[in-house]
C-alpha positions in Angstrom: 12.9 -4.1 -47.2 12.6 -5.6 -43.8 15.3 -8.1 -42.9 14.5 -11.3 -40.9 17.9 -11.8 -39.6 20.1 -9.2 -38.4 23.2 -8.1 -40.6 25.4 -8.2 -37.3 26.5 -11.6 -36.2 25.7 -10.6 -32.6 22.5 -8.4 -32.8 22.1 -5.5 -30.4 19.6 -5.9 -27.5 16.1 -5.1 -28.6 16.8 -5.5 -32.6 13.8 -5.0 -34.6 15.1 -4.2 -38.1 18.2 -2.9 -40.0 18.5 0.5 -41.5 19.1 0.8 -45.4 22.7 0.5 -46.6 24.6 3.6 -47.5 24.1 2.9 -51.5 20.5 1.7 -51.1 17.7 4.3 -51.6 15.4 4.5 -48.7 12.1 2.7 -49.1 8.8 4.2 -48.6 7.5 1.6 -46.7 6.9 2.3 -43.2 9.0 0.6 -40.7 7.3 -0.4 -37.3 6.2 2.7 -35.6 8.7 4.3 -33.0 5.9 6.0 -31.1 2.9 4.2 -30.0 0.8 7.4 -30.0 1.1 10.2 -32.4 2.4 13.5 -31.1 0.1 16.0 -29.6 1.6 19.0 -31.5 4.3 19.2 -34.1 5.4 22.7 -35.2 9.0 24.3 -36.3 9.3 25.6 -32.5 8.2 22.6 -30.4 7.2 19.0 -30.3 4.7 17.7 -27.8 4.3 13.7 -26.9 1.5 12.7 -24.8 2.2 11.0 -21.8 -0.5 9.2 -19.7 0.6 8.3 -16.0 -2.6 6.8 -14.9 -4.0 4.0 -17.0 -7.1 3.2 -15.1 -9.3 5.9 -14.3 -12.8 5.7 -12.6 -12.0 3.1 -9.9 -11.4 5.3 -7.0 -14.9 7.1 -7.8 -16.6 3.7 -7.4 -14.5 2.8 -4.3 -15.2 5.8 -2.2 -19.0 5.1 -1.5 -17.9 1.9 -0.1 -15.1 3.4 2.0 -17.6 6.0 3.4 -20.1 3.1 4.2 -17.3 1.6 6.1 -16.4 4.7 7.9 -20.1 4.5 9.1 -19.6 1.2 10.4 -17.3 2.3 13.1 -19.8 4.7 15.1 -22.5 2.1 14.3 -20.6 -0.6 16.4 -20.4 2.1 19.3 -24.1 2.5 19.4 -24.9 -1.2 19.0 -22.4 -1.9 21.9 -24.3 0.8 24.0 -27.6 -0.6 23.1 -26.6 -4.2 23.9 -24.9 -3.8 27.2 -27.0 -0.7 28.3 -23.8 1.3 29.3 -21.1 3.6 27.8 -18.7 1.7 25.5 -15.1 1.3 26.9 -12.7 4.0 25.9 -10.4 1.7 24.1 -13.4 1.0 21.8 -14.3 4.6 21.4 -10.6 5.3 20.3 -10.5 2.4 17.7 -13.8 3.7 16.2 -12.5 7.2 16.2 -9.5 6.4 14.6 -11.2 4.1 12.2 -13.6 6.6 11.1 -11.0 9.2 10.6 -8.8 6.7 8.5 -11.8 5.5 6.3 -12.7 9.3 5.8 -9.0 10.2 4.9 -8.7 7.1 2.6 -12.0 8.0 0.9 -11.0 11.6 0.2 -7.5 10.5 -1.0 -8.8 8.0 -3.4 -11.4 10.5 -4.8 -8.7 12.9 -5.2 -6.3 10.6 -6.8 -9.1 9.8 -9.4 -10.5 13.2 -10.1 -7.7 15.8 -9.7 -4.7 14.6 -11.9 -4.7 15.5 -15.6 -5.5 12.9 -18.2 -2.3 14.0 -20.0 1.2 15.0 -18.9 3.0 15.8 -21.9 6.7 16.2 -22.6 7.5 19.1 -24.8 10.8 19.6 -26.7 11.4 23.3 -27.6 13.9 23.7 -30.6 14.4 27.4 -30.1 15.1 27.5 -26.4 16.9 24.1 -26.5 14.7 22.7 -23.4 12.7 19.9 -22.5 9.7 20.7 -20.5 8.2 17.6 -18.5 4.7 18.3 -17.0 4.5 16.1 -14.0 1.5 16.0 -11.4 2.5 15.7 -7.8 0.5 14.5 -5.0 0.7 14.5 -1.3 -1.2 11.7 0.3 -0.7 13.1 3.9 -2.4 16.5 2.8 -5.5 15.4 0.7 -7.2 18.8 1.5 -4.3 20.9 0.5 -4.4 23.0 -2.8 -0.7 23.6 -2.7 0.5 19.9 -2.2 -1.6 18.7 -5.4 -0.8 20.2 -8.8 1.5 20.3 -12.0 
């Protein structure tokens, strides 16, 4: 039986319902679920709960072609300047175009890797026999998008 008002005069923060009293028999009616998702695995040895860190996937894959097209815009600016002025572009414009190209390529690779490399599920495992909690956490290093050791579980 769910109560509409708490038994305590000042309910605890986040109060949803009261537990049955000591002389009441437990009801078979399910209370609101504590876990939003069912566990991945339940056994006598361990309990594994799902934990998704990335809610939206696939956005980076669609952004990468536009970023690579943007990266091609920097050398195209140099070529357009050279054709229009009939001379070599100034060194400052070459440096800006070079760093813009490098930055756009790095961002494209980083967004691609952020979308494709992480696992869909990073579970939390409670081991009863060893009395340990295992948290699988994917780590990433944005400064080294090409490294195999800087990205992993």
